[in-house]
Chimera marker file (.cmm) of the C-alpha trace (Angstrom):
<marker_set name="trace">
<marker id="1" x="85.866" y="137.043" z="109.128" r="1" g="1" b="0" radius="0.5"/>
<marker id="2" x="82.838" y="135.299" z="108.397" r="1" g="1" b="0" radius="0.5"/>
<marker id="3" x="81.591" y="132.777" z="111.343" r="1" g="1" b="0" radius="0.5"/>
<marker id="4" x="80.903" y="129.104" z="110.720" r="1" g="1" b="0" radius="0.5"/>
<marker id="5" x="83.292" y="128.677" z="107.203" r="1" g="1" b="0" radius="0.5"/>
<marker id="6" x="86.651" y="127.503" z="109.429" r="1" g="1" b="0" radius="0.5"/>
<marker id="7" x="87.394" y="123.614" z="109.960" r="1" g="1" b="0" radius="0.5"/>
<marker id="8" x="87.171" y="122.911" z="113.418" r="1" g="1" b="0" radius="0.5"/>
<marker id="9" x="90.554" y="122.958" z="115.737" r="1" g="1" b="0" radius="0.5"/>
<marker id="10" x="92.048" y="120.413" z="117.742" r="1" g="1" b="0" radius="0.5"/>
<marker id="11" x="94.768" y="120.883" z="119.504" r="1" g="1" b="0" radius="0.5"/>
<marker id="12" x="95.452" y="118.007" z="120.703" r="1" g="1" b="0" radius="0.5"/>
<marker id="13" x="95.191" y="115.564" z="118.007" r="1" g="1" b="0" radius="0.5"/>
<marker id="14" x="96.622" y="112.553" z="118.071" r="1" g="1" b="0" radius="0.5"/>
<marker id="15" x="99.436" y="111.008" z="115.471" r="1" g="1" b="0" radius="0.5"/>
<marker id="16" x="99.660" y="107.537" z="115.504" r="1" g="1" b="0" radius="0.5"/>
<marker id="17" x="102.733" y="106.028" z="113.226" r="1" g="1" b="0" radius="0.5"/>
<marker id="18" x="101.659" y="102.429" z="111.938" r="1" g="1" b="0" radius="0.5"/>
<marker id="19" x="105.250" y="101.157" z="111.514" r="1" g="1" b="0" radius="0.5"/>
<marker id="20" x="106.623" y="101.562" z="115.053" r="1" g="1" b="0" radius="0.5"/>
<marker id="21" x="103.668" y="102.415" z="116.976" r="1" g="1" b="0" radius="0.5"/>
<marker id="22" x="105.039" y="106.003" z="117.794" r="1" g="1" b="0" radius="0.5"/>
<marker id="23" x="102.220" y="108.625" z="118.928" r="1" g="1" b="0" radius="0.5"/>
<marker id="24" x="102.397" y="111.917" z="119.800" r="1" g="1" b="0" radius="0.5"/>
<marker id="25" x="100.109" y="114.863" z="120.250" r="1" g="1" b="0" radius="0.5"/>
<marker id="26" x="100.425" y="118.484" z="117.589" r="1" g="1" b="0" radius="0.5"/>
<marker id="27" x="97.616" y="120.898" z="116.902" r="1" g="1" b="0" radius="0.5"/>
<marker id="28" x="95.469" y="119.460" z="113.485" r="1" g="1" b="0" radius="0.5"/>
<marker id="29" x="92.140" y="119.949" z="111.926" r="1" g="1" b="0" radius="0.5"/>
<marker id="30" x="91.482" y="116.083" z="112.374" r="1" g="1" b="0" radius="0.5"/>
<marker id="31" x="91.056" y="114.069" z="115.351" r="1" g="1" b="0" radius="0.5"/>
<marker id="32" x="93.692" y="111.876" z="114.757" r="1" g="1" b="0" radius="0.5"/>
<marker id="33" x="96.163" y="110.702" z="112.108" r="1" g="1" b="0" radius="0.5"/>
<marker id="34" x="97.279" y="107.804" z="110.974" r="1" g="1" b="0" radius="0.5"/>
<marker id="35" x="100.952" y="107.891" z="108.918" r="1" g="1" b="0" radius="0.5"/>
<marker id="36" x="102.694" y="104.872" z="107.436" r="1" g="1" b="0" radius="0.5"/>
<marker id="37" x="106.511" y="106.399" z="108.334" r="1" g="1" b="0" radius="0.5"/>
<marker id="38" x="107.413" y="109.013" z="111.230" r="1" g="1" b="0" radius="0.5"/>
<marker id="39" x="110.659" y="110.733" z="111.667" r="1" g="1" b="0" radius="0.5"/>
<marker id="40" x="111.578" y="108.227" z="114.100" r="1" g="1" b="0" radius="0.5"/>
<marker id="41" x="111.611" y="105.176" z="111.804" r="1" g="1" b="0" radius="0.5"/>
<marker id="42" x="112.323" y="106.843" z="108.453" r="1" g="1" b="0" radius="0.5"/>
<marker id="43" x="115.906" y="105.851" z="106.888" r="1" g="1" b="0" radius="0.5"/>
<marker id="44" x="116.536" y="109.268" z="106.179" r="1" g="1" b="0" radius="0.5"/>
<marker id="45" x="116.435" y="110.189" z="109.613" r="1" g="1" b="0" radius="0.5"/>
<marker id="46" x="117.741" y="106.506" z="111.006" r="1" g="1" b="0" radius="0.5"/>
<marker id="47" x="120.525" y="106.024" z="108.689" r="1" g="1" b="0" radius="0.5"/>
<marker id="48" x="119.548" y="102.510" z="107.751" r="1" g="1" b="0" radius="0.5"/>
<marker id="49" x="118.924" y="101.478" z="104.271" r="1" g="1" b="0" radius="0.5"/>
<marker id="50" x="115.516" y="99.489" z="104.158" r="1" g="1" b="0" radius="0.5"/>
<marker id="51" x="112.784" y="99.329" z="101.279" r="1" g="1" b="0" radius="0.5"/>
<marker id="52" x="109.781" y="100.790" z="102.053" r="1" g="1" b="0" radius="0.5"/>
<marker id="53" x="106.797" y="98.708" z="100.379" r="1" g="1" b="0" radius="0.5"/>
<marker id="54" x="103.476" y="100.352" z="101.200" r="1" g="1" b="0" radius="0.5"/>
<marker id="55" x="101.237" y="99.314" z="97.867" r="1" g="1" b="0" radius="0.5"/>
<marker id="56" x="103.918" y="96.447" z="96.370" r="1" g="1" b="0" radius="0.5"/>
<marker id="57" x="105.771" y="99.039" z="94.165" r="1" g="1" b="0" radius="0.5"/>
<marker id="58" x="109.462" y="96.860" z="95.068" r="1" g="1" b="0" radius="0.5"/>
<marker id="59" x="107.347" y="93.078" z="93.638" r="1" g="1" b="0" radius="0.5"/>
<marker id="60" x="106.168" y="94.852" z="90.767" r="1" g="1" b="0" radius="0.5"/>
<marker id="61" x="109.380" y="96.879" z="89.600" r="1" g="1" b="0" radius="0.5"/>
<marker id="62" x="111.026" y="93.450" z="90.224" r="1" g="1" b="0" radius="0.5"/>
<marker id="63" x="108.367" y="91.508" z="88.214" r="1" g="1" b="0" radius="0.5"/>
<marker id="64" x="108.926" y="94.374" z="85.157" r="1" g="1" b="0" radius="0.5"/>
<marker id="65" x="112.413" y="93.521" z="84.976" r="1" g="1" b="0" radius="0.5"/>
<marker id="66" x="112.318" y="90.247" z="85.157" r="1" g="1" b="0" radius="0.5"/>
<marker id="67" x="110.172" y="90.582" z="82.040" r="1" g="1" b="0" radius="0.5"/>
<marker id="68" x="112.102" y="92.603" z="80.517" r="1" g="1" b="0" radius="0.5"/>
<marker id="69" x="114.555" y="90.190" z="80.967" r="1" g="1" b="0" radius="0.5"/>
<marker id="70" x="112.394" y="87.136" z="79.220" r="1" g="1" b="0" radius="0.5"/>
<marker id="71" x="111.767" y="89.509" z="76.483" r="1" g="1" b="0" radius="0.5"/>
<marker id="72" x="115.748" y="89.954" z="75.702" r="1" g="1" b="0" radius="0.5"/>
<marker id="73" x="116.594" y="86.130" z="75.708" r="1" g="1" b="0" radius="0.5"/>
<marker id="74" x="113.983" y="85.594" z="73.526" r="1" g="1" b="0" radius="0.5"/>
<marker id="75" x="114.690" y="88.113" z="70.822" r="1" g="1" b="0" radius="0.5"/>
<marker id="76" x="118.432" y="87.172" z="71.387" r="1" g="1" b="0" radius="0.5"/>
<marker id="77" x="117.348" y="83.742" z="70.395" r="1" g="1" b="0" radius="0.5"/>
<marker id="78" x="115.437" y="84.820" z="67.783" r="1" g="1" b="0" radius="0.5"/>
<marker id="79" x="118.420" y="86.497" z="66.589" r="1" g="1" b="0" radius="0.5"/>
<marker id="80" x="120.689" y="83.842" z="66.762" r="1" g="1" b="0" radius="0.5"/>
<marker id="81" x="117.570" y="81.865" z="64.953" r="1" g="1" b="0" radius="0.5"/>
<marker id="82" x="118.503" y="84.219" z="61.593" r="1" g="1" b="0" radius="0.5"/>
<marker id="83" x="122.144" y="84.323" z="61.526" r="1" g="1" b="0" radius="0.5"/>
<marker id="84" x="122.344" y="80.255" z="61.885" r="1" g="1" b="0" radius="0.5"/>
<marker id="85" x="119.716" y="80.479" z="58.740" r="1" g="1" b="0" radius="0.5"/>
<marker id="86" x="122.047" y="82.643" z="56.793" r="1" g="1" b="0" radius="0.5"/>
<marker id="87" x="123.413" y="86.566" z="56.862" r="1" g="1" b="0" radius="0.5"/>
<marker id="88" x="121.114" y="88.891" z="54.448" r="1" g="1" b="0" radius="0.5"/>
<marker id="89" x="123.635" y="89.416" z="51.626" r="1" g="1" b="0" radius="0.5"/>
<marker id="90" x="123.673" y="93.125" z="51.723" r="1" g="1" b="0" radius="0.5"/>
<marker id="91" x="122.957" y="94.912" z="48.464" r="1" g="1" b="0" radius="0.5"/>
<marker id="92" x="124.859" y="97.570" z="46.892" r="1" g="1" b="0" radius="0.5"/>
<marker id="93" x="123.496" y="100.600" z="45.239" r="1" g="1" b="0" radius="0.5"/>
<marker id="94" x="124.555" y="99.675" z="41.856" r="1" g="1" b="0" radius="0.5"/>
<marker id="95" x="123.154" y="95.887" z="42.264" r="1" g="1" b="0" radius="0.5"/>
<marker id="96" x="119.833" y="97.561" z="43.537" r="1" g="1" b="0" radius="0.5"/>
<marker id="97" x="119.624" y="99.867" z="40.720" r="1" g="1" b="0" radius="0.5"/>
<marker id="98" x="120.299" y="96.731" z="37.667" r="1" g="1" b="0" radius="0.5"/>
<marker id="99" x="123.600" y="98.133" z="36.526" r="1" g="1" b="0" radius="0.5"/>
<link id1="1" id2="2" r="1" g="1" b="0" radius="0.2"/>
<link id1="2" id2="3" r="1" g="1" b="0" radius="0.2"/>
<link id1="3" id2="4" r="1" g="1" b="0" radius="0.2"/>
<link id1="4" id2="5" r="1" g="1" b="0" radius="0.2"/>
<link id1="5" id2="6" r="1" g="1" b="0" radius="0.2"/>
<link id1="6" id2="7" r="1" g="1" b="0" radius="0.2"/>
<link id1="7" id2="8" r="1" g="1" b="0" radius="0.2"/>
<link id1="8" id2="9" r="1" g="1" b="0" radius="0.2"/>
<link id1="9" id2="10" r="1" g="1" b="0" radius="0.2"/>
<link id1="10" id2="11" r="1" g="1" b="0" radius="0.2"/>
<link id1="11" id2="12" r="1" g="1" b="0" radius="0.2"/>
<link id1="12" id2="13" r="1" g="1" b="0" radius="0.2"/>
<link id1="13" id2="14" r="1" g="1" b="0" radius="0.2"/>
<link id1="14" id2="15" r="1" g="1" b="0" radius="0.2"/>
<link id1="15" id2="16" r="1" g="1" b="0" radius="0.2"/>
<link id1="16" id2="17" r="1" g="1" b="0" radius="0.2"/>
<link id1="17" id2="18" r="1" g="1" b="0" radius="0.2"/>
<link id1="18" id2="19" r="1" g="1" b="0" radius="0.2"/>
<link id1="19" id2="20" r="1" g="1" b="0" radius="0.2"/>
<link id1="20" id2="21" r="1" g="1" b="0" radius="0.2"/>
<link id1="21" id2="22" r="1" g="1" b="0" radius="0.2"/>
<link id1="22" id2="23" r="1" g="1" b="0" radius="0.2"/>
<link id1="23" id2="24" r="1" g="1" b="0" radius="0.2"/>
<link id1="24" id2="25" r="1" g="1" b="0" radius="0.2"/>
<link id1="25" id2="26" r="1" g="1" b="0" radius="0.2"/>
<link id1="26" id2="27" r="1" g="1" b="0" radius="0.2"/>
<link id1="27" id2="28" r="1" g="1" b="0" radius="0.2"/>
<link id1="28" id2="29" r="1" g="1" b="0" radius="0.2"/>
<link id1="29" id2="30" r="1" g="1" b="0" radius="0.2"/>
<link id1="30" id2="31" r="1" g="1" b="0" radius="0.2"/>
<link id1="31" id2="32" r="1" g="1" b="0" radius="0.2"/>
<link id1="32" id2="33" r="1" g="1" b="0" radius="0.2"/>
<link id1="33" id2="34" r="1" g="1" b="0" radius="0.2"/>
<link id1="34" id2="35" r="1" g="1" b="0" radius="0.2"/>
<link id1="35" id2="36" r="1" g="1" b="0" radius="0.2"/>
<link id1="36" id2="37" r="1" g="1" b="0" radius="0.2"/>
<link id1="37" id2="38" r="1" g="1" b="0" radius="0.2"/>
<link id1="38" id2="39" r="1" g="1" b="0" radius="0.2"/>
<link id1="39" id2="40" r="1" g="1" b="0" radius="0.2"/>
<link id1="40" id2="41" r="1" g="1" b="0" radius="0.2"/>
<link id1="41" id2="42" r="1" g="1" b="0" radius="0.2"/>
<link id1="42" id2="43" r="1" g="1" b="0" radius="0.2"/>
<link id1="43" id2="44" r="1" g="1" b="0" radius="0.2"/>
<link id1="44" id2="45" r="1" g="1" b="0" radius="0.2"/>
<link id1="45" id2="46" r="1" g="1" b="0" radius="0.2"/>
<link id1="46" id2="47" r="1" g="1" b="0" radius="0.2"/>
<link id1="47" id2="48" r="1" g="1" b="0" radius="0.2"/>
<link id1="48" id2="49" r="1" g="1" b="0" radius="0.2"/>
<link id1="49" id2="50" r="1" g="1" b="0" radius="0.2"/>
<link id1="50" id2="51" r="1" g="1" b="0" radius="0.2"/>
<link id1="51" id2="52" r="1" g="1" b="0" radius="0.2"/>
<link id1="52" id2="53" r="1" g="1" b="0" radius="0.2"/>
<link id1="53" id2="54" r="1" g="1" b="0" radius="0.2"/>
<link id1="54" id2="55" r="1" g="1" b="0" radius="0.2"/>
<link id1="55" id2="56" r="1" g="1" b="0" radius="0.2"/>
<link id1="56" id2="57" r="1" g="1" b="0" radius="0.2"/>
<link id1="57" id2="58" r="1" g="1" b="0" radius="0.2"/>
<link id1="58" id2="59" r="1" g="1" b="0" radius="0.2"/>
<link id1="59" id2="60" r="1" g="1" b="0" radius="0.2"/>
<link id1="60" id2="61" r="1" g="1" b="0" radius="0.2"/>
<link id1="61" id2="62" r="1" g="1" b="0" radius="0.2"/>
<link id1="62" id2="63" r="1" g="1" b="0" radius="0.2"/>
<link id1="63" id2="64" r="1" g="1" b="0" radius="0.2"/>
<link id1="64" id2="65" r="1" g="1" b="0" radius="0.2"/>
<link id1="65" id2="66" r="1" g="1" b="0" radius="0.2"/>
<link id1="66" id2="67" r="1" g="1" b="0" radius="0.2"/>
<link id1="67" id2="68" r="1" g="1" b="0" radius="0.2"/>
<link id1="68" id2="69" r="1" g="1" b="0" radius="0.2"/>
<link id1="69" id2="70" r="1" g="1" b="0" radius="0.2"/>
<link id1="70" id2="71" r="1" g="1" b="0" radius="0.2"/>
<link id1="71" id2="72" r="1" g="1" b="0" radius="0.2"/>
<link id1="72" id2="73" r="1" g="1" b="0" radius="0.2"/>
<link id1="73" id2="74" r="1" g="1" b="0" radius="0.2"/>
<link id1="74" id2="75" r="1" g="1" b="0" radius="0.2"/>
<link id1="75" id2="76" r="1" g="1" b="0" radius="0.2"/>
<link id1="76" id2="77" r="1" g="1" b="0" radius="0.2"/>
<link id1="77" id2="78" r="1" g="1" b="0" radius="0.2"/>
<link id1="78" id2="79" r="1" g="1" b="0" radius="0.2"/>
<link id1="79" id2="80" r="1" g="1" b="0" radius="0.2"/>
<link id1="80" id2="81" r="1" g="1" b="0" radius="0.2"/>
<link id1="81" id2="82" r="1" g="1" b="0" radius="0.2"/>
<link id1="82" id2="83" r="1" g="1" b="0" radius="0.2"/>
<link id1="83" id2="84" r="1" g="1" b="0" radius="0.2"/>
<link id1="84" id2="85" r="1" g="1" b="0" radius="0.2"/>
<link id1="85" id2="86" r="1" g="1" b="0" radius="0.2"/>
<link id1="86" id2="87" r="1" g="1" b="0" radius="0.2"/>
<link id1="87" id2="88" r="1" g="1" b="0" radius="0.2"/>
<link id1="88" id2="89" r="1" g="1" b="0" radius="0.2"/>
<link id1="89" id2="90" r="1" g="1" b="0" radius="0.2"/>
<link id1="90" id2="91" r="1" g="1" b="0" radius="0.2"/>
<link id1="91" id2="92" r="1" g="1" b="0" radius="0.2"/>
<link id1="92" id2="93" r="1" g="1" b="0" radius="0.2"/>
<link id1="93" id2="94" r="1" g="1" b="0" radius="0.2"/>
<link id1="94" id2="95" r="1" g="1" b="0" radius="0.2"/>
<link id1="95" id2="96" r="1" g="1" b="0" radius="0.2"/>
<link id1="96" id2="97" r="1" g="1" b="0" radius="0.2"/>
<link id1="97" id2="98" r="1" g="1" b="0" radius="0.2"/>
<link id1="98" id2="99" r="1" g="1" b="0" radius="0.2"/>
</marker_set>
């Protein structure tokens, strides 16, 4: 094995959960590790159903849903206006060819 190419290994690396505050010690190449969710507070392990929104993804999704609903309502109102003006008469092939 070559010397001086491997990272330093810390046997007492601290892992800190930012949501529940749990601290525990493990081995790692980093002195301290900060995690957003650990096994004590993760919904899969706790059985609780909650949203883990770390970067505003839930709000972003809800905004997209709202915009889509507004566009759907706008399209429906435009279609309603064209129906009120009068339906277009669908011509047959014979009428299109002029026979």
